[in-house]
N, C-alpha and C positions, 0 to 999 in steps of 0.2 A: 351787448348782445349782438347778433347778426343773423340775417335771416337763416343760416343754417342750423340756429338753435330751436327753430319753429318745427322741430319734431315729435311727434305724438310719442307718448311714453308707455301705451298701453294699460293706463291705470288701473285696469280692472273694473272700471266702471263705465256708464254709457249714459247716452242723451236722455233716457228716462230713470236714471238715479235720482235718488230726493236727498233732499241735504240729512236727514236724519241717517240715512244709508252711508253715505260719505264719512261722517265721524263716529260710524261703528266702532268701539274700540279704543277710541281717543280719548283721553282725560286733560280735561282744560280748566282742572281745578287750580288756580291761584292764578289765572290769565284774567286780564282786565281787556274787553272787547269792548268799540264801538262802531254802531251799524248806522250809517244816515238813513233816513228812511227806513229806520227800522220795525215801522209800525204800521205798513202797508204792504201788499203784493208779497214780492220777491224779500223785501226786507224784512217784515214779520215772519217769513220761514227761516230766515237766516237767523235771527234774535232766537226763534225757538229751538233751534238746532245747536248753537252755540250755549245758550243757556242749560240745555237738556245734558252736557257735558260737562258742567259746573263752570263754567265761564261766568264772570260778572260782567253783565252786558251793559253798556251805556246807549240808550237812543236820544240822539237828540231829536226836540220833537218842534214843530210850528203850529201844529194843531192839539195841545195839551186834552182836551175832551174826547177827541178821536184816538189819540194814543192811549188814553186809559179805559177806554171803550176797547180797543182792540188787544191790547196786551195785558188784558185781564184774565186770559185762560193760559198764559204760558208760566211754566212751569221754572222756578229757578230765581235766580238773583238778576232781577232787570230794574234797571231806574231811569228816570227822564230827567232831561234838560233843555231846555230852550235853544231853539239854532232856527236861524233861517237862513240859508245859503245866498239867498240874493241880497243880502241884506252883509257887508262888510264889519259893521260894529257889532252885529249880532254874533258872528263867525269869530270874532277877536275876544269877545266877552264871554264866550262857550271855550273857547281856548285857553282862556287864562283861568277860568275855574278849573279847568281840568288839570292844566300843571298844579295848580295851587293844592288839590287834593290829591295827586297820583305820583309818585314818582317814576311811572314807566306804564306804558301802555303796548299791551303785547299783540293785539289786532284792531287793525283799523280797516273797514269796508265801507269806500265810497260808492254807496248803493244808492243813494237819492237822484231824481232827477226830472227832467219835463222832457216831452217829445213833441216836436211836430206843432207848437202853438204859434197863434199870430206874434205878429213882431213886437215884441215889447221890449222895454231897457229895464236894466240892472245896475245898481251901481252909477258908475261915472258915464253914464250911456252905453253900456257894453249891452251887445246882442244879448238877450234873455239865455237861450240856449247855451251857448259859449260861456255865459258870465254866470251862470247856476250850476251846470251840469262839469263845466272843468275850473273857472277862476274862484266859484267858492269851494271846491273842494283842495284846489292848490291851496287857497290861502289857508284854509283848516289845517292841511297837511304840513305844510310848512311852518305854523304856528304850534305845530304839536311836535316839530322836531325833536325837542330836547327827551321830551319824553318818551319817542319812539327810539330813539339812538340809545337809551339806556338798556335796551335788552335787543335780543334777536326779532325783532318785529315783524310782521307780517302785515304789508299794504295793498289790500284788490280794489282796483278801480274799476268800478263795471263798465265797460265799452259796449258795443254791440255790430253784428253784422252791419248796422246802419254806417260804420265806418267806411264802407264801400262806395257810399254815396258821394262824398267829397275828401279831399286833400283838406288841410289846414289854406284856407285864404289868405295867403300870406301879405297880400297886397289891400286887403279891406276885410278884415277878422270880422268886424261889427258892421257890416253893410252899411257904411257911412256916404259910400258914391256908387253904390250899384243896387238895384234891386232886390228886395229881400226872398226868397225860395225858402219857406220853413222846411223842407225835407233836406237842403242841401245843408244848411245851419245846422240840423239835426246830425246829419254825416260828420260836418267839421265838428263838432263836440264831442262826436263818437271816436274820433281819431286822434281828439286831443287829449282823451281819457286814456288811449292805450300809449302815445305816445310820454304822456306825463309817468304812467308805470315804468317806461323803460329807463326815461332821466331818472327817476327817484330809485331805483332799482341801484346804479352806481354810488348814490349819495347814502343809502343804506349800508350797503357792502361791508365798510369799514368795522360797522358793529353786529355783523351777521345777520343783518335785516333783508328781507326779499321785499320787492313789489310785483305785482301780476294785472293784466288786465285780463278782462274776462268777457265772453259773448254769452248772458244766459240762455239765448235761445227765444223762441217765439211764444210769448204768454199773455194771455187776457189779464191784465193787472188796470190800476186806476192811472197808468203811464198813458193809454189811450183817450185820456178825457178829453183832449182836446181835438180829436177826430168825430166828425158828424157822422151817421151810422151810415150815409151814402157812399161816404170817402170809404170806409171798411168794407163795405158791400164792393165796389169798384175795385178795390184791392185783392179781395177775395176771401178777405177774412171772416166775412159774415153772408150769410145767403139772403135772399129777396126776403124773405121773412125777418132777417133781424137775428137769428141766431146764428151761431157757430156753424160755417161752412163744412163740408166735408173734409175739406183740405186743410183746413184748421184744427177739426178732430182729429187728422192723422199726424201732422207736423208741428202743432203747436203743444206745449207742455203745460203740467199743472203748475201752480205759484212753488210746490214743492218741490217739483222737479227744476224747478226755473231755479231755484236758489241753492242747488246743490253744487255748481260749477264754481262761485264765488265761497261758498262754504269749503270747498273741495282746495282751492288755491290758498285760502287760509291758513288750512291746517295740516295740508298733507306733507309727509318727510318724502316723497320722492321728488318734490319739488326745493330740498334742500340743494343750494350751491348753483341752482340754475336762476337767471337773472332776468327779470322784467319781458317775459314770454307773454304772450296773448293765448288765451285758453278759451277752450270750448267743449262742451260734453263731458266735464271731468278729466280732462284730457289737455296736453298742450296742442293749440291748432297746428295743421299744417299749412304752408303756403298755399294760398289760393292758386287752383289750375285754371286760369282762366276760359279754355277750351271745356272745362267741365260742365254739364248742364246743372249742377248745383254752386256754381261760382259767386252766384248772386248772395247764397245764404251760408254758404261754409267756406272756413278757411279766412287767412288773413292777408292782404294785400300787403305788398312791401311798403308802401308809404305809410303805413300804420306802425312799422316795427323799423324804421330805419333811425339809426344812432342819431345824425348830424341834425336830423328835422326834431328828435327828441330836444336835443340839446339848445337848438335856436327856439322852440317854443317854450321852453323852462326859460330861457332869457326873456322872452316878450313878456312871458307871464309875470316873471319878478318885476320887471318896468312898469307894466301896468298896474300892479300890487302898489307899488312903490309912488308912483302919481296917483293914487285913489285917494 
């Protein structure tokens, strides 16, 4: 892909479209989907929309009790299986079970993630946001390639406008020699999600598959669980009373609206033949205009859709996984 591919399609949907609206008229009967984090926040609404249109949805779960509770009112064929993205043995066991039971996976939505958490480590001393958000999903997706390549699969990686906070820190990805910055680390992980979809799109192309990254929008979900109230007030997300600010009320989406772009990218025929682009508001995102007042919140920065960087990160990720 190239920056010139980042051209909006005028999809007919918009920032406040819901996941159920974007799949209206689409029949997913006979399709099998996996939605990581599919029992909470955006993931739950993504699961709900896909299952409503006939897909068999597999939800990997780290908390079975919570999953049982939140998925209880979801109509359709929804099953769960254990998975912890921060534990490579768990990722491999999940992927082994999927490959044993399924000849193909039609949709994989890498939705789960953590944001702006205190410095912690997963796997072989990986910084946790990169380790969970990127490497956990990288390990999962590459282990599922045999069943993804048996069909014209769609893989969607949830990135974020957070990618604007940091390119990949090529010299010290895991903060081994520099001080940890939770927001920079989050930005790096979200850039990694976008570059991952870019590189994956080339690996799925021979079998007719596609990969995309998406920015779901600003939404209040459990993703904010690591942020103290005082910080969210300082960010303008909450008022002094601890309730959503006027800015948040106007600009934030509901979970149903936040799930729409990933659901659209997983199902829309308008994206057929388009490789690895970054999407927002149920459309392909334009390249960020640095002079725009919305530059921090809209568009995709060039570093997050660079082919060379995507391939460099893929090779680094393979090496990290092989040595883990």
